[in-house]
C-alpha positions as CSV (number, residue, x, y, z in Angstrom):
1,M,-90.3,-189.9,119.0
2,V,-86.9,-191.5,119.7
3,I,-86.5,-195.3,119.7
4,L,-83.5,-196.7,121.7
5,I,-82.5,-200.3,121.5
6,G,-79.8,-201.9,123.8
7,T,-77.1,-204.3,122.9
8,P,-76.4,-207.8,124.3
9,N,-74.2,-206.1,126.9
10,N,-75.1,-204.1,130.1
11,D,-76.3,-200.8,128.7
12,T,-77.3,-197.4,130.0
13,L,-80.0,-195.8,127.9
14,L,-81.2,-192.2,128.4
15,G,-84.3,-190.8,126.9
16,T,-84.9,-187.3,125.5
17,L,-87.3,-184.4,126.2
18,N,-89.8,-186.1,123.9
19,N,-91.8,-189.3,124.0
20,D,-89.4,-192.2,123.8
21,S,-89.5,-196.0,123.4
22,I,-86.5,-197.6,125.1
23,Y,-85.7,-201.4,124.9
24,G,-82.9,-202.9,127.0
25,G,-82.5,-206.1,125.2
26,L,-80.1,-208.7,126.7
27,G,-77.9,-207.8,129.7
28,N,-78.5,-206.0,133.0
29,D,-79.5,-202.6,131.7
30,S,-80.3,-199.1,133.1
31,L,-83.1,-197.3,131.3
32,N,-84.1,-193.7,132.1
33,G,-87.0,-192.1,130.3
34,Q,-86.4,-188.6,131.6
35,R,-89.0,-186.2,130.2
36,G,-92.0,-187.1,128.0
37,D,-94.5,-190.0,127.9
38,D,-92.2,-192.9,127.5
39,V,-92.3,-196.7,127.0
40,L,-89.5,-198.5,128.8
41,S,-89.0,-202.2,128.4
42,G,-86.2,-204.0,130.2
43,Q,-86.6,-207.3,128.3
44,S,-84.0,-209.8,129.4
45,G,-81.7,-209.4,132.4
46,N,-82.0,-207.8,135.8
47,D,-82.7,-204.2,134.9
48,T,-83.3,-200.8,136.4
49,L,-86.0,-198.7,134.8
50,I,-86.7,-195.1,135.8
51,G,-89.8,-193.3,134.5
52,G,-89.0,-189.6,135.0
53,T,-91.6,-186.9,134.1
54,G,-94.6,-187.8,132.1
55,N,-97.1,-190.6,131.8
56,D,-94.9,-193.6,131.4
57,T,-95.3,-197.3,130.7
58,I,-92.6,-199.3,132.4
59,D,-92.2,-203.1,131.7
60,G,-89.5,-205.0,133.5
61,G,-89.6,-208.1,131.4
62,E,-87.6,-211.1,132.4
63,G,-85.3,-211.1,135.5
64,N,-85.4,-209.4,138.9
65,D,-86.0,-205.8,138.0
66,Y,-86.2,-202.5,139.8
67,L,-88.9,-200.2,138.4
68,Y,-89.5,-196.7,139.8
69,D,-90.6,-193.2,139.2
70,R,-88.9,-190.3,140.8
71,Y,-91.1,-189.3,143.7
72,E,-91.1,-185.6,142.9
73,R,-91.9,-186.1,139.2
74,T,-95.5,-185.9,137.9
75,G,-97.3,-188.4,135.7
76,D,-99.8,-191.3,135.9
77,D,-97.6,-194.3,135.2
78,V,-98.2,-198.0,134.5
79,F,-95.7,-200.5,135.9
80,Y,-95.5,-204.2,134.9
81,G,-93.0,-206.4,136.7
82,Q,-93.5,-209.4,134.6
83,S,-91.4,-212.5,135.5
84,G,-88.9,-212.5,138.4
85,N,-88.9,-211.0,141.9
86,D,-89.4,-207.4,141.1
87,T,-89.5,-204.1,142.9
88,L,-92.1,-201.5,141.7
89,V,-92.1,-198.0,143.3
90,A,-94.5,-195.4,142.0
91,G,-94.4,-191.6,142.3
92,S,-96.8,-189.1,143.6
93,D,-99.7,-189.4,141.1
94,K,-102.4,-192.0,140.2
95,D,-100.3,-195.0,139.2
96,T,-101.0,-198.7,138.2
97,L,-98.6,-201.4,139.5
98,V,-98.9,-205.0,138.4
99,G,-96.3,-207.4,139.8
100,G,-96.7,-210.4,137.5
101,L,-94.8,-213.7,138.2
102,G,-92.5,-213.9,141.2
103,N,-92.5,-212.6,144.7
104,D,-92.8,-208.8,144.2
105,Y,-92.7,-205.6,146.2
106,L,-95.1,-202.9,145.1
107,N,-95.2,-199.4,146.6
108,G,-97.7,-196.9,145.4
109,N,-96.3,-193.9,147.4
110,E,-98.7,-190.9,147.1
111,G,-101.8,-190.7,145.0
112,N,-104.8,-192.9,144.4
113,D,-103.1,-196.0,143.1
114,Y,-104.0,-199.5,141.9
115,L,-101.7,-202.3,143.0
116,N,-102.0,-205.9,141.8
117,G,-99.5,-208.5,142.9
118,S,-100.7,-211.2,140.4
119,N,-98.8,-214.4,141.0
120,G,-96.5,-215.1,143.9
121,H,-96.2,-214.2,147.6
122,D,-96.1,-210.4,147.3
123,L,-95.8,-207.4,149.5
124,L,-98.1,-204.5,148.5
125,F,-97.9,-201.0,150.2
126,G,-100.4,-198.4,149.2
127,G,-98.2,-195.6,150.3
128,S,-98.1,-192.7,152.7
129,N,-101.5,-191.3,151.5
130,G,-104.1,-191.7,148.9
131,N,-107.2,-193.9,148.4
132,D,-105.6,-197.1,147.0
133,T,-106.9,-200.4,145.6
134,L,-104.8,-203.4,146.6
135,V,-105.2,-206.9,144.9
136,G,-103.0,-209.6,146.2
137,G,-103.8,-212.1,143.5
138,L,-102.6,-215.7,143.6
139,G,-100.4,-216.5,146.6
140,N,-100.3,-215.6,150.3
141,D,-99.7,-211.8,150.2
142,T,-99.1,-209.1,152.7
143,L,-101.2,-206.0,152.1
144,V,-100.5,-202.6,153.7
145,G,-102.9,-199.9,152.7
146,G,-101.2,-197.0,154.4
147,A,-103.1,-193.7,155.0
148,G,-106.3,-193.0,153.2
149,A,-109.5,-194.9,152.4
150,D,-108.2,-198.1,150.9
151,R,-109.9,-201.0,149.2
152,F,-108.6,-204.6,149.5
153,R,-109.9,-206.6,146.6
154,F,-110.4,-210.4,146.6
155,L,-111.1,-212.1,143.3
156,A,-111.7,-215.7,144.4
157,P,-111.6,-217.8,147.5
158,T,-109.0,-220.1,145.9
159,Q,-106.3,-217.5,145.5
160,G,-104.7,-217.8,148.9
161,S,-105.0,-216.1,152.3
162,D,-103.7,-212.5,152.5
163,R,-102.6,-210.6,155.6
164,I,-104.0,-207.1,155.9
165,T,-101.8,-205.3,158.4
166,D,-103.6,-202.1,158.9
167,F,-107.3,-202.5,158.1
168,S,-109.4,-199.6,159.5
169,V,-113.2,-200.2,159.9
170,V,-113.6,-196.4,159.7
171,D,-111.9,-195.9,156.3
172,D,-111.1,-199.1,154.5
173,T,-113.2,-201.7,152.6
174,I,-112.9,-205.4,151.8
175,A,-114.1,-205.7,148.2
176,I,-115.3,-209.1,147.0
177,S,-115.7,-210.2,143.4
178,A,-119.3,-211.3,142.8
179,G,-118.3,-213.6,140.0
180,G,-115.3,-215.1,141.8
181,F,-117.3,-215.8,145.0
182,G,-120.5,-217.0,143.3
183,F,-122.9,-214.1,144.2
184,S,-125.9,-213.3,142.0
185,A,-126.4,-210.0,140.2
186,S,-129.0,-208.9,142.7
187,V,-126.4,-208.3,145.4
188,V,-123.7,-206.7,143.2
189,N,-122.2,-203.2,143.8
190,R,-123.5,-202.8,147.3
191,A,-122.5,-203.7,150.9
192,L,-122.8,-207.3,152.0
193,A,-126.2,-208.2,153.5
194,Q,-126.2,-208.2,157.3
195,S,-127.6,-211.8,157.2
196,A,-124.5,-212.9,155.3
197,F,-122.0,-211.8,158.0
198,Q,-121.2,-213.6,161.2
199,I,-118.8,-213.0,164.1
200,G,-117.2,-216.2,165.4
201,S,-115.3,-219.2,164.2
202,A,-117.9,-220.8,161.9
203,A,-121.2,-220.2,160.1
204,I,-124.3,-220.8,162.1
205,D,-126.9,-220.8,159.3
206,A,-127.3,-221.1,155.5
207,D,-127.2,-217.4,155.0
208,D,-123.7,-216.9,156.4
209,R,-121.0,-216.3,153.8
210,F,-118.3,-214.3,155.6
211,I,-117.2,-215.1,159.1
212,Y,-114.8,-212.9,161.1
213,N,-113.1,-214.5,164.1
214,S,-112.5,-211.5,166.4
215,A,-110.3,-213.5,168.7
216,N,-107.5,-214.0,166.1
217,G,-108.5,-211.8,163.1
218,A,-109.2,-214.6,160.6
219,L,-111.7,-213.8,157.9
220,F,-113.4,-216.9,156.3
221,F,-115.6,-217.5,153.3
222,D,-118.3,-220.2,153.5
223,A,-119.9,-221.1,150.2
224,D,-123.1,-222.5,151.7
225,G,-123.1,-221.8,155.4
226,M,-124.2,-225.4,156.1
227,G,-121.0,-227.3,156.3
228,G,-121.4,-228.9,152.9
229,V,-118.3,-227.0,151.7
230,T,-115.4,-226.4,154.0
231,Q,-115.0,-222.7,154.9
232,V,-111.8,-221.1,153.4
233,Q,-109.7,-218.4,155.1
234,I,-109.2,-215.6,152.7
235,A,-107.5,-213.0,154.9
236,S,-106.0,-212.2,158.3
237,L,-106.9,-208.9,159.9
238,S,-106.2,-207.5,163.3
239,A,-108.0,-209.2,166.2
240,G,-110.8,-207.3,168.0
241,L,-112.0,-205.1,165.2
242,T,-115.6,-203.9,165.2
243,L,-116.0,-205.4,161.8
244,T,-119.6,-205.5,160.3
245,N,-121.2,-206.4,157.0
246,L,-120.8,-202.7,156.0
247,D,-117.1,-203.2,155.8
248,I,-117.5,-205.8,153.0
249,F,-118.5,-204.6,149.5
250,I,-119.6,-206.9,146.6
251,F,-118.4,-205.5,143.3
252,G,-119.3,-206.6,139.8
253,F,-117.4,-207.0,136.5
254,E,-115.8,-204.4,134.2
255,G,-118.5,-202.7,132.2
256,N,-121.2,-200.1,132.9
257,D,-121.7,-200.2,136.7
258,S,-123.9,-198.5,139.2
259,L,-122.1,-198.3,142.5
260,I,-123.7,-197.2,145.8
261,G,-121.8,-196.6,149.0
262,G,-122.8,-197.5,152.5
263,Q,-123.0,-195.5,155.7
264,R,-119.2,-195.1,156.2
265,N,-116.3,-193.5,154.3
266,D,-116.3,-195.5,151.0
267,S,-113.9,-195.6,148.1
268,L,-115.8,-196.5,144.9
269,N,-114.0,-197.2,141.6
270,G,-116.0,-197.9,138.4
271,Y,-112.9,-199.0,136.4
272,L,-113.8,-199.6,132.8
273,G,-117.2,-198.6,131.3
274,N,-119.8,-195.9,131.7
275,D,-120.5,-195.8,135.5
276,S,-122.8,-194.2,138.0
277,L,-121.4,-193.6,141.4
278,D,-123.3,-192.6,144.5
279,G,-121.3,-192.3,147.7
280,G,-124.2,-192.3,150.1
281,L,-123.4,-191.2,153.7
282,G,-119.9,-190.6,154.9
283,N,-116.8,-188.9,153.4
284,D,-116.4,-190.8,150.1
285,A,-113.9,-191.0,147.3
286,L,-115.4,-191.6,143.9
287,D,-113.4,-192.6,140.8
288,G,-115.3,-193.4,137.6
289,G,-112.2,-195.0,136.0
């Protein structure tokens, strides 16, 4: 393994055919891992980091950084934007992109990717194909799934209102954190109950939790359905969708999960732990994590 460390100046650091660790240090640096499973860290400055071939870990560090993997190269890469307004562009495999602080742009390109904007008002694009998971995080984010059966995850009703530009009731899923939204274990890892979904502008009884306004596309969460707690808009979808409770999935925590799909084309991801996945009806994509 080769370790390369930059100077306080603006450096250009090239990796080898092996597994390298490259650190930019101070300055606006250019890091290229080339071949091998590399670790690239821009550290301070506005840096450009290129993964190359292999399973790379790319960390922008401080500053407004540009992180990308060559589209034609292979490898399951992990991107961390960290602080600053960063641009993260993945390649053609199964990649993980985490924006961090700042208003970031994340592009999964091809493959079944995981995109998490973290803090800031971010733009997430799943890519031209693949079954992607998009998490806006804190802030009012714009989420574009692209082609494929994509999952849009919401972790808590207090994290902002995200705009989903291309939600498809045939292929895509709105995934809701049970812990973040106060659901009990009895409803975890399955589609939202029909009684908890309502079309309109407000809840009409105590069972209603998610309200879709088909006139303007707003999706609300109501914690009690009785007006005791003000409903919160968590997303904006297209108006006029034939959205039902089956388009909303309640997921649990990391651990050993048992996931059961619904009647449509589902995308199930167990993430960490020893998981059991049953797609049910439809053409499903299953990923044990």
